[in-house]
ROBA-900105 format. One line per field, with one value per residue: residue in three letters; residue number from 1; x, y, z of N, C-alpha, C in turn. Coordinates in nm, 3 decimals, decimal comma. Layout:
BEGIN
res = ALA_...
n = NUM_...
neast = X_...
nnorth = Y_...
nup = Z_...
caeast = X_...
canorth = Y_...
caup = Z_...
ceast = X_...
cnorth = Y_...
cup = Z_...
//
This chain:
BEGIN
res = MET_THR_MET_ALA_ASP_ARG_LEU_ALA_VAL_MET_SER_GLU_GLY_CYS_ILE_MET_GLN_LEU_GLY_THR_PRO_GLU_ASN_VAL_TYR_GLU_ALA_PRO_THR_SER_ARG_PHE_SER_ALA_GLU_PHE_ILE_GLY_SER_THR_ASN_VAL_PHE_SER_GLY_GLU_LEU_ALA_GLU_ASP_GLY_GLY_SER_VAL_VAL_ALA_ASN_PRO_ASP_LEU_GLN_ASN_PRO_LEU_GLU_LEU_SER_TYR_ALA_MET_SER_ASN_ALA_ARG_ARG_GLY_HIS_ALA_VAL_THR_VAL_SER_ILE_ARG_PRO_GLU_ARG_VAL_ARG_LEU_THR_VAL_PRO_GLY_SER_GLY_ASP_LEU_PRO_GLY_ALA_GLN_THR_GLY_ALA_ASN_ASN_SER_ALA_THR_GLY_THR_VAL_GLU_GLN_ILE_GLY_TYR_MET_GLY_SER_TYR_THR_LEU_TYR_TYR_VAL_ARG_LEU_PRO_SER_GLY_ARG_LEU_ILE_ILE_ALA_ASN_VAL_PRO_ARG_GLU_VAL_MET_VAL_ALA_PHE_ASP_LYS_SER_PRO_ASP_TYR_GLY_ASP_SER_VAL_ALA_LEU_GLN_TRP_SER_VAL_ARG_SER_LEU_VAL_VAL_LEU_SER
n = 1_2_3_4_5_6_7_8_9_10_11_12_13_14_15_16_17_18_19_20_21_22_23_24_25_26_27_28_29_30_31_32_33_34_35_36_37_38_39_40_41_42_43_44_45_46_47_48_49_50_51_52_53_54_55_56_57_58_59_60_61_62_63_64_65_66_67_68_69_70_71_72_73_74_75_76_77_78_79_80_81_82_83_84_85_86_87_88_89_90_91_92_93_94_95_96_97_98_99_100_101_102_103_104_105_106_107_108_109_110_111_112_113_114_115_116_117_118_119_120_121_122_123_124_125_126_127_128_129_130_131_132_133_134_135_136_137_138_139_140_141_142_143_144_145_146_147_148_149_150_151_152_153_154_155_156_157_158_159_160_161_162_163_164_165_166_167_168_169_170
neast = 12,499_12,369_12,525_12,539_12,423_12,424_12,536_12,740_12,753_13,011_13,201_13,472_13,632_13,426_13,146_12,850_12,588_12,474_12,326_12,067_12,077_11,826_11,714_11,954_11,888_11,607_11,522_11,733_11,925_12,082_12,172_12,369_12,401_12,135_12,207_12,426_12,368_12,227_11,990_11,840_11,565_11,615_11,511_11,509_11,401_11,130_10,952_10,619_10,477_10,458_10,583_10,418_10,333_10,418_10,606_10,766_10,890_11,084_11,139_10,913_10,545_10,351_10,323_10,523_10,387_10,455_10,460_10,399_10,382_10,632_10,685_10,827_10,983_11,008_10,805_10,973_11,173_11,456_11,410_11,515_11,430_11,417_11,326_11,295_11,361_11,149_10,968_10,810_10,540_10,451_10,245_10,034_9,843_9,533_9,623_9,578_9,604_9,674_9,437_9,346_9,521_9,612_9,650_9,788_9,784_9,941_10,246_10,302_10,370_10,449_10,556_10,842_10,912_11,249_11,448_11,485_11,564_11,564_11,539_11,492_11,320_11,222_11,193_11,353_11,295_11,334_11,250_11,138_11,092_10,894_11,051_11,288_11,428_11,530_11,350_11,353_11,204_11,089_10,978_10,800_10,780_10,523_10,354_10,387_10,294_9,999_9,975_9,846_9,987_10,276_10,507_10,693_10,949_10,936_10,653_10,414_10,388_10,237_10,362_10,371_10,339_10,375_10,277_10,423_10,607_10,810_11,134_11,279_11,582_11,854
nnorth = 9,713_9,746_9,968_10,161_10,489_10,586_10,485_10,371_10,132_10,000_9,962_9,848_10,080_10,271_10,463_10,290_10,343_10,554_10,613_10,584_10,231_10,153_10,250_10,188_9,906_9,843_10,036_9,918_10,113_9,966_9,652_9,551_9,693_9,567_9,288_9,307_9,370_9,213_8,927_8,864_8,801_8,815_8,977_8,963_9,142_9,231_9,560_9,533_9,708_10,056_10,307_10,174_9,917_9,680_9,402_9,174_8,862_8,582_8,366_8,356_8,220_8,398_8,767_9,065_9,313_9,659_9,867_10,124_10,346_10,345_10,576_10,732_10,510_10,228_9,956_9,675_9,773_9,676_9,604_9,535_9,389_9,393_9,176_9,117_8,803_8,798_8,919_8,760_8,598_8,262_7,990_7,684_7,535_7,442_7,393_7,468_7,766_8,105_8,355_8,517_8,452_8,406_8,234_8,214_8,518_8,843_8,884_8,632_8,315_7,992_7,650_7,433_7,299_7,284_7,330_7,370_7,559_7,577_7,859_7,916_8,157_8,225_8,047_7,979_7,938_7,715_7,758_7,578_7,694_7,623_7,699_7,631_7,810_7,949_8,032_8,216_8,222_8,386_8,262_8,379_8,226_8,256_8,241_8,031_7,867_7,869_7,708_7,400_7,164_7,204_7,325_7,073_6,888_6,854_6,931_7,138_7,432_7,785_8,115_8,453_8,796_9,144_9,462_9,707_9,551_9,537_9,647_9,844_9,831_9,992
nup = 9,764_9,970_10,119_10,027_9,885_9,653_9,333_9,068_8,771_8,601_8,288_8,158_8,226_8,177_8,251_8,288_8,397_8,613_8,962_9,185_9,400_9,413_9,160_8,979_8,980_8,963_8,718_8,492_8,257_8,013_7,869_7,991_8,254_8,360_8,373_8,517_8,774_8,986_8,859_8,551_8,341_7,958_7,678_7,340_7,078_6,795_6,704_6,625_6,522_6,371_6,574_6,789_7,117_7,081_7,128_6,904_6,975_6,918_7,078_7,211_7,297_7,284_7,209_7,350_7,553_7,616_7,858_7,759_7,453_7,183_7,058_6,830_6,683_6,445_6,255_6,324_6,439_6,603_6,982_7,275_7,591_7,971_8,217_8,563_8,738_8,985_8,910_8,782_8,747_8,822_8,777_8,820_8,615_8,687_8,919_9,202_9,119_9,112_9,133_8,854_8,652_8,315_8,006_7,709_7,659_7,616_7,725_7,872_7,900_7,820_7,959_8,072_8,381_8,484_8,639_8,961_9,272_9,582_9,779_10,075_10,161_9,931_9,619_9,328_8,960_8,706_8,383_8,094_7,791_7,494_7,272_7,355_7,482_7,837_8,127_8,407_8,702_9,019_9,279_9,596_9,899_10,051_9,812_9,723_9,900_9,887_9,666_9,588_9,547_9,504_9,206_9,016_8,897_8,526_8,510_8,370_8,372_8,376_8,309_8,396_8,340_8,435_8,245_8,342_8,452_8,295_8,112_7,874_7,711_7,646
caeast = 12,371_12,268_12,565_12,520_12,291_12,426_12,638_12,825_12,788_13,130_13,244_13,634_13,664_13,321_13,042_12,719_12,470_12,472_12,200_12,034_12,082_11,693_11,693_11,996_11,833_11,425_11,550_11,848_11,967_12,110_12,204_12,518_12,362_12,061_12,268_12,540_12,315_12,087_11,954_11,714_11,562_11,669_11,443_11,500_11,241_11,155_10,845_10,544_10,378_10,509_10,501_10,357_10,388_10,391_10,712_10,719_10,989_11,088_11,120_10,751_10,429_10,284_10,405_10,547_10,311_10,495_10,359_10,425_10,443_10,808_10,654_10,922_11,001_10,894_10,815_11,067_11,289_11,504_11,404_11,532_11,348_11,433_11,237_11,363_11,292_11,072_10,835_10,759_10,424_10,431_10,112_10,050_9,713_9,430_9,631_9,566_9,611_9,638_9,331_9,350_9,615_9,560_9,726_9,759_9,761_10,016_10,334_10,289_10,382_10,409_10,663_10,778_10,985_11,325_11,535_11,454_11,657_11,498_11,611_11,413_11,241_11,183_11,229_11,385_11,206_11,366_11,147_11,207_10,994_10,885_11,119_11,394_11,460_11,496_11,298_11,369_11,077_11,135_10,869_10,839_10,752_10,400_10,300_10,430_10,202_9,898_9,965_9,749_10,065_10,388_10,521_10,788_11,040_10,831_10,565_10,375_10,372_10,211_10,398_10,332_10,439_10,272_10,351_10,500_10,750_10,935_11,253_11,349_11,695_11,925
canorth = 9,790_9,804_10,050_10,276_10,557_10,597_10,356_10,348_10,057_10,070_9,842_9,896_10,223_10,383_10,478_10,264_10,341_10,575_10,616_10,507_10,099_10,103_10,325_10,083_9,730_9,862_10,079_9,927_10,123_9,889_9,503_9,542_9,717_9,493_9,175_9,315_9,423_9,058_8,830_8,899_8,747_8,915_8,928_9,070_9,103_9,365_9,635_9,492_9,803_10,202_10,350_10,057_9,910_9,528_9,329_8,988_8,793_8,462_8,252_8,347_8,205_8,506_8,913_9,140_9,418_9,735_10,008_10,275_10,295_10,353_10,672_10,746_10,389_10,191_9,842_9,604_9,854_9,617_9,595_9,500_9,411_9,282_9,125_9,019_8,721_8,825_9,025_8,656_8,505_8,138_7,911_7,572_7,514_7,323_7,315_7,623_7,870_8,250_8,433_8,633_8,376_8,392_8,146_8,277_8,639_8,904_8,920_8,527_8,223_7,843_7,569_7,272_7,288_7,198_7,332_7,412_7,615_7,598_7,931_7,964_8,245_8,178_7,903_7,969_7,804_7,750_7,720_7,588_7,695_7,549_7,745_7,573_7,920_7,913_8,170_8,210_8,275_8,395_8,250_8,417_8,113_8,328_8,199_7,851_7,748_7,907_7,625_7,288_7,090_7,283_7,265_6,986_6,906_6,825_7,006_7,212_7,586_7,932_8,244_8,601_8,923_9,298_9,544_9,779_9,503_9,511_9,765_9,870_9,874_10,047
caup = 9,729_10,098_10,209_9,919_9,833_9,485_9,286_8,936_8,679_8,488_8,238_8,080_8,245_8,096_8,366_8,208_8,446_8,776_9,012_9,353_9,370_9,331_9,008_8,867_8,951_8,873_8,583_8,409_8,125_7,914_7,874_8,099_8,383_8,391_8,392_8,614_8,935_8,936_8,752_8,467_8,151_7,851_7,545_7,180_6,974_6,709_6,741_6,554_6,424_6,370_6,692_6,888_7,208_7,100_7,062_6,881_6,991_6,853_7,212_7,335_7,211_7,283_7,212_7,487_7,520_7,703_7,937_7,697_7,284_7,136_6,919_6,717_6,610_6,323_6,263_6,268_6,522_6,750_7,067_7,380_7,712_8,045_8,345_8,654_8,805_9,100_8,843_8,689_8,788_8,792_8,796_8,801_8,552_8,739_9,081_9,310_9,033_9,181_9,066_8,723_8,566_8,193_7,943_7,589_7,681_7,628_7,847_7,910_7,833_7,909_7,991_8,181_8,517_8,396_8,759_9,091_9,372_9,696_9,835_10,182_10,159_9,803_9,519_9,189_8,899_8,568_8,307_7,964_7,654_7,373_7,146_7,416_7,620_7,984_8,204_8,568_8,774_9,174_9,344_9,715_10,043_10,073_9,737_9,726_10,048_9,859_9,567_9,620_9,521_9,446_9,075_9,004_8,796_8,450_8,542_8,296_8,443_8,312_8,324_8,342_8,399_8,397_8,137_8,419_8,472_8,155_8,093_7,755_7,736_7,561
ceast = 12,310_12,354_12,560_12,422_12,287_12,519_12,641_12,846_12,901_13,163_13,389_13,643_13,560_13,221_12,904_12,610_12,512_12,359_12,197_12,051_11,925_11,700_11,761_11,898_11,657_11,438_11,680_11,828_11,999_12,158_12,282_12,483_12,273_12,124_12,369_12,508_12,181_12,062_11,831_11,696_11,538_11,573_11,486_11,403_11,277_10,990_10,755_10,478_10,485_10,478_10,437_10,409_10,382_10,524_10,721_10,849_10,973_11,092_10,986_10,657_10,324_10,377_10,422_10,497_10,390_10,413_10,353_10,449_10,560_10,755_10,734_11,010_10,886_10,917_10,900_11,197_11,338_11,451_11,402_11,482_11,413_11,307_11,290_11,279_11,160_10,980_10,787_10,643_10,445_10,290_10,109_9,898_9,647_9,491_9,688_9,622_9,596_9,516_9,396_9,500_9,572_9,720_9,692_9,732_9,900_10,099_10,307_10,342_10,399_10,509_10,681_10,914_11,119_11,443_11,419_11,545_11,590_11,609_11,609_11,345_11,167_11,264_11,266_11,352_11,252_11,292_11,159_11,095_10,995_10,988_11,295_11,496_11,419_11,450_11,323_11,304_11,115_11,045_10,872_10,731_10,577_10,316_10,300_10,326_10,088_9,865_9,943_9,886_10,221_10,487_10,657_10,883_10,952_10,704_10,526_10,341_10,360_10,294_10,352_10,350_10,354_10,351_10,431_10,618_10,870_10,985_11,302_11,461_11,762_12,022
cnorth = 9,828_9,911_10,151_10,352_10,586_10,504_10,391_10,242_10,087_9,951_9,917_10,078_10,348_10,322_10,422_10,326_10,431_10,660_10,577_10,334_10,099_10,104_10,190_9,961_9,776_9,905_10,074_9,984_10,054_9,774_9,450_9,554_9,615_9,318_9,143_9,315_9,301_8,980_8,916_8,835_8,843_8,922_9,048_9,053_9,247_9,449_9,570_9,566_9,967_10,237_10,291_10,037_9,761_9,496_9,194_8,953_8,608_8,339_8,277_8,324_8,355_8,683_8,972_9,263_9,502_9,830_10,112_10,226_10,361_10,436_10,713_10,646_10,347_10,043_9,780_9,660_9,724_9,680_9,488_9,484_9,316_9,295_9,042_8,942_8,686_8,893_8,883_8,610_8,372_8,060_7,799_7,582_7,433_7,283_7,440_7,725_7,988_8,296_8,522_8,532_8,328_8,304_8,180_8,445_8,731_8,896_8,762_8,438_8,054_7,753_7,447_7,346_7,219_7,220_7,414_7,444_7,692_7,719_7,968_8,053_8,240_8,085_7,961_7,867_7,819_7,694_7,692_7,591_7,642_7,589_7,676_7,727_7,933_8,053_8,107_8,311_8,271_8,364_8,246_8,277_8,160_8,256_8,045_7,760_7,786_7,747_7,485_7,179_7,155_7,248_7,156_6,951_6,800_6,861_7,091_7,338_7,735_8,039_8,352_8,670_9,054_9,377_9,625_9,689_9,463_9,665_9,721_9,876_9,929_9,963
cup = 9,876_10,151_10,143_9,888_9,715_9,432_9,135_8,907_8,579_8,386_8,123_8,093_8,231_8,239_8,262_8,288_8,584_8,861_9,146_9,296_9,353_9,211_8,967_8,879_8,902_8,746_8,498_8,245_7,993_8,000_8,005_8,201_8,440_8,424_8,530_8,731_8,894_8,836_8,657_8,336_8,063_7,748_7,430_7,106_6,837_6,738_6,618_6,465_6,460_6,523_6,788_7,017_7,242_7,076_6,988_6,865_6,939_6,983_7,256_7,227_7,204_7,263_7,362_7,444_7,647_7,736_7,839_7,536_7,248_6,982_6,788_6,607_6,542_6,315_6,270_6,367_6,586_6,867_7,202_7,541_7,850_8,139_8,443_8,697_8,927_9,051_8,768_8,758_8,777_8,844_8,757_8,721_8,635_8,890_9,194_9,214_9,113_9,101_8,930_8,599_8,440_8,104_7,811_7,611_7,636_7,730_7,924_7,828_7,898_7,879_8,049_8,269_8,460_8,535_8,876_9,196_9,485_9,795_10,029_10,157_10,044_9,681_9,419_9,084_8,757_8,473_8,159_7,916_7,534_7,280_7,193_7,504_7,717_8,043_8,300_8,614_8,965_9,245_9,501_9,809_10,031_9,954_9,714_9,807_9,994_9,721_9,630_9,621_9,430_9,281_9,087_8,913_8,695_8,446_8,433_8,366_8,333_8,364_8,267_8,389_8,348_8,351_8,224_8,453_8,374_8,146_7,997_7,824_7,649_7,445
//
């Protein structure tokens, strides 16, 4: 991706997506493209209302809110969304929370730290939700130093992401 100004994601001889590396990474058009280029958290759910922007997902305590309404879709329409781990904001309730952290809001979840992968400039946190689903959060080093205490194995954490970070996949 660092050497190309345009790339194609292919599967079984078919082009799944064609575009700039940034476009393919930031706006994948299919689950295959999203998972092929980098890590991602993928959620499948159903539209909660006709022509709406709220997706109910059984793995999350709160609904997913999209940045736009799916005007032609009807309630119950199957929707798959992707969110990259670096777009997931992790906070430790009561321990150096970053401003604006909200639990119980759309596009948020709570869980328990199950795995930690220190990568130098960032740390990967694998957070187990009450449903059993695992979400990956990529926390930059500059955010880590803002915590009073870094999250550890077994700690309860809050996860949050922006509506602009969710990408609807085909």
